[in-house]
FIMILO-992661 format. One record per residue (C-alpha): residue in three letters; x, y, z. Coordinates in pm, whole numbers, m for minus. Layout:
BEGIN
<atom residu="Ala" east="X" north="Y" up="Z"/>
...
//
This chain:
BEGIN
<atom residu="Met" east="11120" north="1444" up="m4781"/>
<atom residu="Asn" east="11363" north="1492" up="m5070"/>
<atom residu="Val" east="11555" north="1187" up="m5185"/>
<atom residu="Leu" east="11929" north="1203" up="m5112"/>
<atom residu="Glu" east="12137" north="1168" up="m5430"/>
<atom residu="Leu" east="12505" north="1067" up="m5413"/>
<atom residu="Val" east="12745" north="1124" up="m5703"/>
<atom residu="Val" east="13113" north="1021" up="m5710"/>
<atom residu="Val" east="13354" north="1231" up="m5917"/>
<atom residu="Asp" east="13730" north="1223" up="m5968"/>
<atom residu="Leu" east="13853" north="1551" up="m5824"/>
<atom residu="Arg" east="14036" north="1653" up="m6141"/>
<atom residu="Ala" east="13711" north="1609" up="m6337"/>
<atom residu="Leu" east="13501" north="1821" up="m6101"/>
<atom residu="Gly" east="13345" north="2104" up="m6301"/>
<atom residu="Ala" east="13334" north="2474" up="m6217"/>
<atom residu="Gly" east="12970" north="2463" up="m6103"/>
<atom residu="Pro" east="13012" north="2179" up="m5854"/>
<atom residu="Arg" east="13337" north="2335" up="m5729"/>
<atom residu="Ala" east="13151" north="2658" up="m5660"/>
<atom residu="Asp" east="12882" north="2461" up="m5475"/>
<atom residu="Val" east="13150" north="2291" up="m5264"/>
<atom residu="Ala" east="13314" north="2626" up="m5190"/>
<atom residu="Asp" east="12977" north="2761" up="m5069"/>
<atom residu="Leu" east="12925" north="2448" up="m4855"/>
<atom residu="Val" east="13270" north="2486" up="m4700"/>
<atom residu="Ala" east="13200" north="2855" up="m4627"/>
<atom residu="Arg" east="12870" north="2768" up="m4452"/>
<atom residu="Phe" east="13046" north="2510" up="m4237"/>
<atom residu="Ala" east="13329" north="2749" up="m4150"/>
<atom residu="Ser" east="13083" north="3024" up="m4058"/>
<atom residu="Ala" east="12898" north="2792" up="m3820"/>
<atom residu="Ser" east="13206" north="2638" up="m3656"/>
<atom residu="Glu" east="13459" north="2927" up="m3674"/>
<atom residu="Asp" east="13704" north="2691" up="m3843"/>
<atom residu="Pro" east="13738" north="2544" up="m4194"/>
<atom residu="Pro" east="13627" north="2180" up="m4235"/>
<atom residu="Leu" east="13929" north="2078" up="m4445"/>
<atom residu="Pro" east="14309" north="2110" up="m4417"/>
<atom residu="Glu" east="14467" north="2356" up="m4658"/>
<atom residu="Pro" east="14580" north="2109" up="m4931"/>
<atom residu="Gln" east="14237" north="1945" up="m4950"/>
<atom residu="Met" east="14065" north="2282" up="m4937"/>
<atom residu="Arg" east="14266" north="2411" up="m5230"/>
<atom residu="Ala" east="14214" north="2091" up="m5427"/>
<atom residu="Val" east="13838" north="2064" up="m5387"/>
<atom residu="Thr" east="13752" north="2433" up="m5431"/>
<atom residu="Gly" east="14003" north="2496" up="m5709"/>
<atom residu="Arg" east="14156" north="2790" up="m5521"/>
<atom residu="Gly" east="14519" north="2764" up="m5621"/>
<atom residu="Asp" east="14680" north="2619" up="m5931"/>
<atom residu="His" east="14927" north="2389" up="m5757"/>
<atom residu="Ala" east="14744" north="2198" up="m5487"/>
<atom residu="Asp" east="14911" north="1902" up="m5316"/>
<atom residu="Pro" east="14916" north="1622" up="m5579"/>
<atom residu="Arg" east="14787" north="1362" up="m5330"/>
<atom residu="Ala" east="14483" north="1580" up="m5257"/>
<atom residu="Ser" east="14426" north="1678" up="m5621"/>
<atom residu="Glu" east="14419" north="1318" up="m5738"/>
<atom residu="Gly" east="14148" north="1215" up="m5494"/>
<atom residu="Arg" east="13777" north="1159" up="m5535"/>
<atom residu="Val" east="13476" north="1344" up="m5398"/>
<atom residu="Val" east="13130" north="1215" up="m5311"/>
<atom residu="Leu" east="12864" north="1485" up="m5354"/>
<atom residu="Ala" east="12536" north="1463" up="m5161"/>
<atom residu="Arg" east="12238" north="1658" up="m5297"/>
<atom residu="Leu" east="11882" north="1708" up="m5179"/>
<atom residu="Gly" east="11712" north="1838" up="m5492"/>
<atom residu="Asp" east="11933" north="2114" up="m5630"/>
<atom residu="Ala" east="12105" north="2182" up="m5297"/>
<atom residu="Leu" east="12450" north="2043" up="m5214"/>
<atom residu="Val" east="12414" north="1937" up="m4851"/>
<atom residu="Gly" east="12739" north="1748" up="m4802"/>
<atom residu="Cys" east="13051" north="1601" up="m4955"/>
<atom residu="Ala" east="13314" north="1344" up="m4870"/>
<atom residu="Leu" east="13670" north="1394" up="m4991"/>
<atom residu="Leu" east="13906" north="1099" up="m5033"/>
<atom residu="Ser" east="14279" north="1160" up="m5076"/>
<atom residu="Gln" east="14592" north="950" up="m5041"/>
<atom residu="Ala" east="14830" north="971" up="m4747"/>
<atom residu="Arg" east="15207" north="930" up="m4782"/>
<atom residu="Asp" east="15187" north="570" up="m4661"/>
<atom residu="Gly" east="14928" north="475" up="m4924"/>
<atom residu="Ser" east="14632" north="475" up="m4688"/>
<atom residu="Thr" east="14320" north="681" up="m4760"/>
<atom residu="Val" east="14237" north="1004" up="m4579"/>
<atom residu="Leu" east="13867" north="1088" up="m4560"/>
<atom residu="His" east="13702" north="1419" up="m4471"/>
<atom residu="Leu" east="13327" north="1477" up="m4444"/>
<atom residu="Val" east="13163" north="1817" up="m4481"/>
<atom residu="Val" east="12791" north="1837" up="m4403"/>
<atom residu="Asp" east="12584" north="2154" up="m4423"/>
<atom residu="Pro" east="12524" north="2262" up="m4061"/>
<atom residu="Ala" east="12159" north="2331" up="m4149"/>
<atom residu="Thr" east="12119" north="1967" up="m4254"/>
<atom residu="Gly" east="12330" north="1808" up="m3984"/>
<atom residu="Asp" east="12274" north="1540" up="m3722"/>
<atom residu="Thr" east="11949" north="1683" up="m3586"/>
<atom residu="Thr" east="11772" north="1745" up="m3921"/>
<atom residu="Arg" east="11903" north="1483" up="m4165"/>
<atom residu="Pro" east="12144" north="1247" up="m3989"/>
<atom residu="Asp" east="12122" north="1020" up="m4291"/>
<atom residu="Val" east="12335" north="1263" up="m4495"/>
<atom residu="Ala" east="12657" north="1208" up="m4298"/>
<atom residu="Ala" east="12591" north="835" up="m4261"/>
<atom residu="Ala" east="12525" north="789" up="m4633"/>
<atom residu="Leu" east="12830" north="992" up="m4731"/>
<atom residu="Leu" east="13052" north="793" up="m4499"/>
<atom residu="Glu" east="12921" north="456" up="m4617"/>
<atom residu="Arg" east="12965" north="549" up="m4985"/>
<atom residu="Ala" east="13310" north="698" up="m4928"/>
<atom residu="Val" east="13432" north="383" up="m4751"/>
<atom residu="Ala" east="13303" north="178" up="m5044"/>
<atom residu="Glu" east="13499" north="402" up="m5284"/>
<atom residu="Ala" east="13828" north="372" up="m5092"/>
<atom residu="Pro" east="14094" north="151" up="m5257"/>
<atom residu="Ala" east="14076" north="m211" up="m5147"/>
<atom residu="Gly" east="14340" north="m331" up="m4906"/>
<atom residu="Ala" east="14423" north="12" up="m4759"/>
<atom residu="Ser" east="14324" north="146" up="m4419"/>
<atom residu="Val" east="14103" north="457" up="m4407"/>
<atom residu="His" east="14160" north="751" up="m4173"/>
<atom residu="Leu" east="13846" north="956" up="m4109"/>
<atom residu="Trp" east="13890" north="1310" up="m3975"/>
<atom residu="Ala" east="13621" north="1492" up="m3775"/>
<atom residu="Met" east="13675" north="1862" up="m3713"/>
<atom residu="His" east="13540" north="1986" up="m3378"/>
<atom residu="Ala" east="13484" north="1621" up="m3290"/>
<atom residu="Gly" east="13194" north="1541" up="m3059"/>
<atom residu="Pro" east="12986" north="1244" up="m2936"/>
<atom residu="Ala" east="12791" north="1220" up="m3265"/>
<atom residu="Asp" east="13118" north="1181" up="m3457"/>
<atom residu="Asp" east="13237" north="909" up="m3220"/>
<atom residu="Thr" east="12908" north="721" up="m3255"/>
<atom residu="Arg" east="12901" north="747" up="m3635"/>
<atom residu="Ala" east="13263" north="637" up="m3665"/>
<atom residu="Leu" east="13205" north="331" up="m3445"/>
<atom residu="Glu" east="12895" north="233" up="m3645"/>
<atom residu="His" east="13105" north="230" up="m3963"/>
<atom residu="Gly" east="13392" north="23" up="m3827"/>
<atom residu="Phe" east="13626" north="307" up="m3721"/>
<atom residu="Thr" east="13811" north="343" up="m3392"/>
<atom residu="Pro" east="13971" north="664" up="m3256"/>
<atom residu="Glu" east="14344" north="688" up="m3328"/>
<atom residu="Arg" east="14461" north="1048" up="m3293"/>
<atom residu="Asp" east="14349" north="1377" up="m3137"/>
<atom residu="Leu" east="14476" north="1706" up="m3278"/>
<atom residu="Leu" east="14433" north="1994" up="m3033"/>
<atom residu="Gln" east="14366" north="2350" up="m3139"/>
<atom residu="Leu" east="14506" north="2579" up="m2869"/>
<atom residu="Arg" east="14460" north="2956" up="m2842"/>
<atom residu="Val" east="14626" north="3235" up="m2645"/>
<atom residu="Pro" east="14549" north="3608" up="m2602"/>
<atom residu="Leu" east="14803" north="3847" up="m2754"/>
<atom residu="Pro" east="15027" north="4020" up="m2675"/>
<atom residu="Leu" east="15189" north="3772" up="m2441"/>
<atom residu="Ala" east="15227" north="3862" up="m2075"/>
<atom residu="Pro" east="15561" north="4036" up="m2000"/>
<atom residu="Asp" east="15661" north="3766" up="m1751"/>
<atom residu="Val" east="15614" north="3498" up="m2020"/>
<atom residu="Val" east="15839" north="3686" up="m2260"/>
<atom residu="Gly" east="16090" north="3761" up="m1986"/>
<atom residu="Ala" east="16121" north="3392" up="m1896"/>
<atom residu="Thr" east="16211" north="3302" up="m2255"/>
<atom residu="Arg" east="16567" north="3263" up="m2381"/>
<atom residu="Arg" east="16643" north="3526" up="m2644"/>
<atom residu="Leu" east="16703" north="3408" up="m2999"/>
<atom residu="Thr" east="16789" north="3625" up="m3299"/>
<atom residu="Thr" east="16553" north="3567" up="m3591"/>
<atom residu="Arg" east="16513" north="3721" up="m3935"/>
<atom residu="Pro" east="16257" north="3698" up="m4217"/>
<atom residu="Phe" east="16286" north="3411" up="m4464"/>
<atom residu="Val" east="16466" north="3516" up="m4785"/>
<atom residu="Pro" east="16318" north="3359" up="m5102"/>
<atom residu="Gly" east="16584" north="3224" up="m5336"/>
<atom residu="Arg" east="16827" north="3166" up="m5051"/>
<atom residu="Asp" east="16660" north="2984" up="m4763"/>
<atom residu="Glu" east="16443" north="2718" up="m4932"/>
<atom residu="Glu" east="16684" north="2424" up="m4916"/>
<atom residu="Ala" east="16797" north="2497" up="m4560"/>
<atom residu="Trp" east="16436" north="2531" up="m4444"/>
<atom residu="Val" east="16328" north="2206" up="m4609"/>
<atom residu="Glu" east="16625" north="2016" up="m4464"/>
<atom residu="Thr" east="16561" north="2149" up="m4114"/>
<atom residu="Asn" east="16186" north="2094" up="m4128"/>
<atom residu="Asn" east="16216" north="1738" up="m4258"/>
<atom residu="Arg" east="16469" north="1642" up="m3993"/>
<atom residu="Ala" east="16244" north="1791" up="m3725"/>
<atom residu="Phe" east="15935" north="1609" up="m3856"/>
<atom residu="Ala" east="16085" north="1282" up="m3976"/>
<atom residu="Gly" east="15798" north="1034" up="m3997"/>
<atom residu="His" east="15527" north="1291" up="m3920"/>
<atom residu="Pro" east="15210" north="1220" up="m4127"/>
<atom residu="Glu" east="15156" north="1581" up="m4238"/>
<atom residu="Gln" east="15460" north="1796" up="m4170"/>
<atom residu="Gly" east="15741" north="1570" up="m4285"/>
<atom residu="Gly" east="15864" north="1509" up="m4637"/>
<atom residu="Trp" east="15839" north="1861" up="m4781"/>
<atom residu="Thr" east="16016" north="1941" up="m5107"/>
<atom residu="Val" east="16149" north="2277" up="m5224"/>
<atom residu="Ala" east="15881" north="2278" up="m5495"/>
<atom residu="Gln" east="15605" north="2228" up="m5235"/>
<atom residu="Leu" east="15747" north="2505" up="m5018"/>
<atom residu="Arg" east="15755" north="2747" up="m5310"/>
<atom residu="Glu" east="15400" north="2650" up="m5406"/>
<atom residu="Arg" east="15279" north="2714" up="m5052"/>
<atom residu="Met" east="15466" north="3045" up="m5036"/>
<atom residu="Ala" east="15282" north="3163" up="m5348"/>
<atom residu="Ala" east="14957" north="3176" up="m5148"/>
<atom residu="Asp" east="14810" north="3524" up="m5107"/>
<atom residu="Trp" east="14819" north="3505" up="m4726"/>
<atom residu="Val" east="15198" north="3465" up="m4701"/>
<atom residu="Asp" east="15372" north="3756" up="m4527"/>
<atom residu="Leu" east="15750" north="3720" up="m4503"/>
<atom residu="Ala" east="15749" north="3943" up="m4195"/>
<atom residu="Gly" east="15586" north="3649" up="m4020"/>
<atom residu="Phe" east="15809" north="3375" up="m4165"/>
<atom residu="Leu" east="16098" north="3379" up="m3920"/>
<atom residu="Val" east="16418" north="3175" up="m3932"/>
<atom residu="Ala" east="16710" north="3150" up="m3689"/>
<atom residu="Asp" east="17056" north="3093" up="m3834"/>
<atom residu="Asp" east="17295" north="2843" up="m3683"/>
<atom residu="Pro" east="17592" north="3054" up="m3564"/>
<atom residu="Asp" east="17826" north="2774" up="m3676"/>
<atom residu="Gly" east="17711" north="2824" up="m4034"/>
<atom residu="Lys" east="17541" north="2482" up="m4051"/>
<atom residu="Gly" east="17202" north="2587" up="m4180"/>
<atom residu="Leu" east="16923" north="2685" up="m3944"/>
<atom residu="Ile" east="16857" north="2636" up="m3576"/>
<atom residu="Gly" east="16490" north="2641" up="m3663"/>
<atom residu="Ser" east="16201" north="2847" up="m3792"/>
<atom residu="Cys" east="15856" north="2976" up="m3705"/>
<atom residu="Trp" east="15615" north="3041" up="m3992"/>
<atom residu="Thr" east="15298" north="3228" up="m3898"/>
<atom residu="Lys" east="14970" north="3271" up="m4084"/>
<atom residu="Val" east="14710" north="3542" up="m4027"/>
<atom residu="His" east="14349" north="3432" up="m4084"/>
<atom residu="Arg" east="14190" north="3766" up="m4166"/>
<atom residu="Asp" east="13868" north="3598" up="m4279"/>
<atom residu="Arg" east="13797" north="3486" up="m3921"/>
<atom residu="Leu" east="13614" north="3682" up="m3655"/>
<atom residu="Pro" east="13807" north="3740" up="m3444"/>
<atom residu="Val" east="14118" north="3749" up="m3664"/>
<atom residu="Leu" east="14347" north="3458" up="m3571"/>
<atom residu="Gly" east="14724" north="3443" up="m3594"/>
<atom residu="Glu" east="14843" north="3085" up="m3638"/>
<atom residu="Ile" east="15178" north="2928" up="m3562"/>
<atom residu="Tyr" east="15158" north="2756" up="m3899"/>
<atom residu="Val" east="15482" north="2554" up="m3901"/>
<atom residu="Ile" east="15741" north="2559" up="m3626"/>
<atom residu="Ala" east="16052" north="2343" up="m3624"/>
<atom residu="Val" east="16381" north="2311" up="m3437"/>
<atom residu="Asp" east="16661" north="2109" up="m3596"/>
<atom residu="Pro" east="16715" north="1797" up="m3382"/>
<atom residu="Arg" east="17081" north="1902" up="m3344"/>
<atom residu="His" east="16954" north="2187" up="m3125"/>
<atom residu="His" east="16691" north="2009" up="m2918"/>
<atom residu="Gly" east="16692" north="2059" up="m2543"/>
<atom residu="Gln" east="16818" north="2418" up="m2553"/>
<atom residu="Gly" east="16486" north="2602" up="m2518"/>
<atom residu="Trp" east="16475" north="2718" up="m2880"/>
<atom residu="Gly" east="16124" north="2580" up="m2938"/>
<atom residu="Arg" east="15988" north="2818" up="m2676"/>
<atom residu="Ser" east="16200" north="3104" up="m2814"/>
<atom residu="Leu" east="16074" north="3054" up="m3169"/>
<atom residu="Thr" east="15713" north="3025" up="m3054"/>
<atom residu="Val" east="15741" north="3350" up="m2860"/>
<atom residu="Ala" east="15909" north="3522" up="m3156"/>
<atom residu="Gly" east="15623" north="3415" up="m3383"/>
<atom residu="Leu" east="15356" north="3528" up="m3137"/>
<atom residu="Gln" east="15527" north="3863" up="m3088"/>
<atom residu="Ser" east="15539" north="3905" up="m3466"/>
<atom residu="Leu" east="15164" north="3840" up="m3484"/>
<atom residu="Ala" east="15093" north="4090" up="m3205"/>
<atom residu="Gln" east="15303" north="4354" up="m3383"/>
<atom residu="Arg" east="15074" north="4308" up="m3685"/>
<atom residu="Gly" east="14764" north="4377" up="m3477"/>
<atom residu="Val" east="14654" north="4017" up="m3408"/>
<atom residu="Thr" east="14498" north="3967" up="m3065"/>
<atom residu="Ile" east="14452" north="3588" up="m3060"/>
<atom residu="Gly" east="14725" north="3333" up="m3133"/>
<atom residu="Met" east="14645" north="2977" up="m3238"/>
<atom residu="Leu" east="14821" north="2652" up="m3318"/>
<atom residu="Tyr" east="14763" north="2278" up="m3355"/>
<atom residu="Thr" east="14949" north="2004" up="m3173"/>
<atom residu="Asp" east="14905" north="1631" up="m3118"/>
<atom residu="Ala" east="14745" north="1544" up="m2786"/>
<atom residu="Thr" east="15015" north="1281" up="m2727"/>
<atom residu="Asn" east="15298" north="1534" up="m2762"/>
<atom residu="Asp" east="15323" north="1596" up="m2390"/>
<atom residu="Ala" east="15632" north="1818" up="m2412"/>
<atom residu="Ala" east="15474" north="2049" up="m2670"/>
<atom residu="Val" east="15141" north="2067" up="m2484"/>
<atom residu="Ala" east="15324" north="2156" up="m2160"/>
<atom residu="Leu" east="15529" north="2423" up="m2341"/>
<atom residu="Tyr" east="15225" north="2585" up="m2498"/>
<atom residu="Arg" east="15029" north="2581" up="m2175"/>
<atom residu="Ser" east="15322" north="2754" up="m2002"/>
<atom residu="Leu" east="15287" north="3034" up="m2258"/>
<atom residu="Gly" east="14917" north="3076" up="m2179"/>
<atom residu="Phe" east="14758" north="2861" up="m2452"/>
<atom residu="Arg" east="14428" north="2691" up="m2367"/>
<atom residu="Leu" east="14224" north="2426" up="m2550"/>
<atom residu="His" east="13970" north="2556" up="m2801"/>
<atom residu="His" east="13859" north="2228" up="m2965"/>
<atom residu="Val" east="13970" north="1881" up="m3074"/>
<atom residu="Asp" east="13996" north="1746" up="m3430"/>
<atom residu="Arg" east="13991" north="1366" up="m3419"/>
<atom residu="Ser" east="14113" north="1096" up="m3658"/>
<atom residu="Tyr" east="13953" north="752" up="m3665"/>
<atom residu="Arg" east="14104" north="447" up="m3835"/>
<atom residu="Arg" east="13925" north="171" up="m4021"/>
<atom residu="Ala" east="14139" north="m133" up="m4098"/>
<atom residu="Pro" east="14128" north="m283" up="m4449"/>
<atom residu="Asp" east="13806" north="m479" up="m4508"/>
<atom residu="Glu" east="13683" north="m406" up="m4155"/>
<atom residu="Pro" east="13309" north="m490" up="m4144"/>
<atom residu="Ile" east="13071" north="m207" up="m4062"/>
<atom residu="Gly" east="12999" north="m215" up="m3692"/>
<atom residu="Gly" east="13352" north="m345" up="m3617"/>
//
């Protein structure tokens, strides 16, 4: 049996060769699970795809696990807005829990040791299952948050569309709408761990991605001239089979809550995806957001899988 070698590297110092190896590892995982193993900022940071990755992700560290010349796993540590550490594991599906369970366990143990002292660690497991729960518990983590991926066939049923309050939307206009979008989004997601706290610079960086299609970035103007009612930004994943159309970011200004505009914007985004030939819509929502889950289920969304976050308190001993 090959000896497992672990190497820790600051992400900014990761060379082109190791980045290419990580990109191949990520692609193998995505092919096996139908979904990428990392959120977009971390994906861009660790693979080097994109010149302006999220600074918190870019300034992280990565633990590389090799068996001989083969990269069989990595652990990515990045900083959250509150100063805690976010941890993602990626293990080659051909070397996973049934073949070499020591890979994930060794990566997790080393990554926890590399996390800054005095800060809690949040471990994310994509497509979480019993093995992830067991491993997390063995390393002092407890479940804290479930993120649901929901999917719906497109186009939507006529009765679903007919039961939705009409809302006039238009495509986002670069150079005009950035500040209004950021203000609306940040009010809607005040305190949210991922979606809150955007800046205009971050929005422009994200809009420079090659997948962005302004036809699917819809905004609704406030008729009183006070910015936006809300927005629905969609993303088409053409590298997936089947092709998926994601409700990427959707927000309603809190001034307009309770008027049905969240449903209207969701339907507008899904109709936009269907008009571009997408047959499956997808989105993520927190399991504890009962209102959102009920809304999406009323539109025909059903659960596809759960991504789970586990928390380890500062200096928590392994085994809890």
